[in-house]
N, C-alpha and C positions, 0 to 999 in steps of 0.2 A: 528480535534477531539476535541470537546469542553470540555471534562472532563479529569481528571488526569489519565494517563496511569500508571498502577501499575508498580513499579520499577522492580519487578521480570520479568514482561513481557517485559519491555523495555530492560532489560539485555539479553533477548532471541531474540532480534530483528534480529540477524543474522540468526535465524532459519526461519524467516518469508519472507525473500527476496528470494523466490524460483523462479519458472518460469511457464509460461503459453504459450498459443499457439493461435496466431491470425495473419492473413496475412496483410502485408502492413503497411504503416504509419498511423498516426492519421488523421482523416478528418480535413481539413483546414490547415494542416501543409505545409509550403512552404519553398523554399530556398531563398526567397526574403530578402534582407538586411533590417534592421530596419530603420524606417524613421529618418531623421536627427534631428527632434524635440523631439525624445524620450529620449534624454539625455541632462543634467544629471538627474538621478533619485535617490531618497533616499528611502531606505527600512528599516523598523523598525523590530527589533527582540529581542531575549532574552538578548543580551549584549549591546543594544543601537541601533544605526542606522548605515547604510552603504550607502555611496554615490558612485554610479557608474557613472563616468564622460563621458565615451565614449562607443560605441558599443563593447562588448567583442568579441574577436576572439578565445581565448584559454580558454575554460571553463573546470574546474575540478569539477566533481560531487562527493562530499564526503558523501552524504546522502545514506541511505540504499536503497532507491528507486529512487534516484535523477536523474540518467541517463535517465530513462524512460521519465520523464517529460521534460527534455531538448530535447531529440530526438523527442518527440511528437510535438515539435514546430519547427522541421526541422533543429536542430543543433546537430552536433556530438561532445560530450565532448572529450577532449584529454585524460581524465582518468576517471575511475569510481571505486567505492568502491567494493572490492572483496566480493563475497558470500562465507561464511565459512560453507561448508557442502559438501555433495556428489553430488549434482545436477550440471550438466554442464550448469551453469547459463550464460556463455558467448554466448551460442547458443540458448538462449530462443527464441522460434519460433515466438514470437510476435514482434521481433525487426523489424524496418522498412526495407523493401526491395524495391529498393536497399538502402544500408546504406547511410546516408547523409555525410559520411566521413570515414577516416581510423579507424580501430578497436581501441577503447580506451585502453590506458595502464591500468594496474590493480593496484589499491592501496591496497597492501597486509596488513594483520594484523587487529586486532580488533580495533585499533586506527589509524587514518590516520597519516602516516609518514610526519612530517613537511619537512624533508629534501627531500623526494621524490616529494612532491608537489612543493617545491621551484624549483627543477630541471626541472619541466615541464614548468616553466615560464608562469604561467597562468595570465590572466588579470581579471578573475572572479572565485571565489570559492563558490559553492552553497552547502549548507547543511541544507535545510529546514526541512529534516527529518533525522538528523544526531546524535542527542544526544551529541553534542560537550560539553566539559567542558570549563570553562573560560580560563584556561591556554592554551589549544590547540587553541581556537578561537583567543586569543591574538597573538599567534605565527603565525597563518595562515594569520591574517589580516595585518601583517607586510609584507607579500609576495604580496598580492593582495586584492582588495575588497572582503570581505567574508560575506555571508548572512547565519546566524545561524538559529536554530529552534526558534519558537515563545517564548518559555519559557525555562529557564535554565535546568529544570529537564525533559523536554520532554512532560510535561502535556500540555493540550490545543494545541496539535499539529494540523497543518493545515489539513483540509479535502482535498480530491483530487482536488476539483474545486478551493479551495483557493490556494493550492500549485501550480496548473497550472497558476493561475493568478499572483502569486508572481514570478514564473519563467518567465512568459511573460514580466512582468515589468523589471526584471533584464536583460533580453535579448533584450529588446526593441521591443518585438513582442506581444504587448497587443491585437492587432486585431486578430492575429493567435490564441492567447490564448482564446479569446472570442469564436472564431469559434470552437475550439476543445472542449471547455466546452459545447457549445450548442449541438454539435454532440453527445457527450457522454451522456448528459442528455436525448437526444432523444432516445438513445438505452434503457435507463431505462424506459422511458415513453412507448416505444413500448412493452417492456416486461410486464409492468403493464397492458396495454390494452389486451395483449394476455392471461394474467393470473389474471383476476379480483378477483379471490378468495384469493389473497394474502393480499388484503387491510384489515388492522386492525387485522390480525391474529397475535397471540403472538408467537414469535420465540425465542427459547433459543439456544445459541451457546455454546455447551459443548466443552471446549478446554482443552486438557490434555498436560501438560508439565512435562516430566519425571514421568508420572503416576499421577501427582497431578491435580485435576480438577479445572477449572475456569468457571464461568458463565460470558462469554464475553459480554461486552457492546459496545456501539458506541464510547466510548473513545478509542477503538482499531480499527484501520482502516479496519481490516478484517470483523468486524461485520457491518460496514457501508454499505456494499453491500446490505445486507438484509433489512436494513432500507430504502435504496434507492428503493427497489422493492415494498415497501408498507407495510412491516411487522412492527409490534410493537416490538422493541428491547430495552432492558434495557439500560439506559444511562451510567451506570458505571459498570466496570468489578469487579467481586468479586471472591476471591479465596475461595474454599470450601474444607472441609474435605471429605474423601470418604463417611462418614456417612451422609453428607449433600446433596448428589446428588439428593435427592428427590426434591430439589428446582429447578431442571432443567426442570421441566414439563412445557409444553406449548402446543399450537396448533400443533407445529412442533418443533423437536429438530434436530439441525445440530451438528455433532460430527467431531472434528478434532484432530489428534494426537493419535488416538486409533482405532484399527481395529474393525470390527463388531464382530468378534469372541471374542476379549478381552472384548468388552462391554457386550456381552451377557453372558459371564462367570462371570460378576460382579453381584451378586444378588441384590445389592442396585440399581445400574443403571438400570438393566433389569426390575425392579419393577416399574420404573417411568411410569405413565399411558400412556404418549405419546409413549414411547418405547414399552411398552407391546402391544399397539394397532397398532404398525407399522408405526407411524407417525414420522419417523426419517430418516435422510440422513447421511450416513457415508462418509465423504470426504477423509478418509484415512490419511496417514502420511504427513510429511512436504516436501517430495520429489516429490509430485505429481504436475502436471501442474496446477490444480485448486488451490492448496495451494499456489503455486507461484503467480498465478494471484491475489489472495487475498493479499498476502504479499506485492506485488508491489502496488496494488490498484491505478494504473495510467490510464490515458486515453488510453494507448496502451493495457493494460491487462484487464481492466474492461469489454470490450465487450466480450472477451473470457469467463470470469467468468459468465457473465449474460447468455450467450447462453448455457453454460454447466450446471449451477445449476438450472436455472428456471424450466426445465422439471422435474428434480429430486424433487424439492420442490412441484410441482404440484401433482406428483404421491404420495409423502409421505403424503400430506394433505388428500389423499383419502385412507390412510391406507396401502399403498404399500411401504415398506421400500426400500431405495435405497443405493447402494454402498456396499462395503465389507470391 
C-alpha cells in the first residue's frame, strides 16, 4: 500500500481480518525445504533490519493477515494473531486442505503478548502487516528475528505481492513466492479479460466505520482488489462527513459496512447519481466472507474475492444494483 493508511482505519484493522472461502492451498506452494543457499538473509523494515541466519522451523505470525501468507508458501505457523470479532476466523474456508501442520495457537488480545510469544520458542516472528510499536518490536526481537511493517505508523504497507515476496525471503522460499505471485496475478488477468468493461472505469469504495463514511483508496488493502481488476481507484483514503457523501459518485460504487436498507434510507447517499441509477454493489457488513477475503487480501483469499465480486461489478455497471 503505497500511501498512508489513515490512523482511524489502522486502529480498526481487527475488523478487517475476517474470512472468505476458497478450496485448497495457493498455487505453487510446496512442502519442500528451502535451498541451503537461501540463508542468511537480511530484511529491512520500519525499525531497521533483521537478519535470519538459518531456515526457520517455528514461525509466529503476529500480523493481522500474516498467517495466510505463511501458509500460502506451504508453512504452518505455530501461532497466529487472533481475530477480534464474531466471525469464526479459525475455520475460514480458504485455509489450505490438508493443513500443512498442526492448528496454530492463538495470540490473544489487541497487542501480541511478548510472554506468550516467548513461550512458543519461535525462530522467526513475522509482522509485515502488524502495526507494531517500537517497544513491542524491541521486546519481540530479543526472542527471535522479527520482521516488522515497512513504516512505523503502518503507512506505505506492503501490497499483497510485496508481502508475499518478503515472506518468501524470510522463509527461504523465494521460488515458491514467485510462483504464488504469478498464479494470483493470472487470476486478476483472467478476470480482466472476462470483464473488459472494468478497464478505466471510476470506482468509489464507500466504507462505513460506526456510521462514519470513508472514500477508501488504494492505501487500504481492501480497495486494491478493484485496482487490480482494472478500475480507477483513488490513491488515498479520505474520511467524509455525512453531508459530503456526494463525493462518492463514480461509474460504480462499492459499499461496505452498511446495508442496502441503511444506505437507501440516507437521503444524501441515495441521491448520489451512481446510487440513484443502480450502479452500486452492497458488500454487507464486516462478518461476511467477501469482507474477510478483502481484509486478508492474501494469495489464499484473493481468488475467492475475485470470483465473488467480479460478476456483481459487471451487473452493477449495467445499472443492476447488487447485494443487500
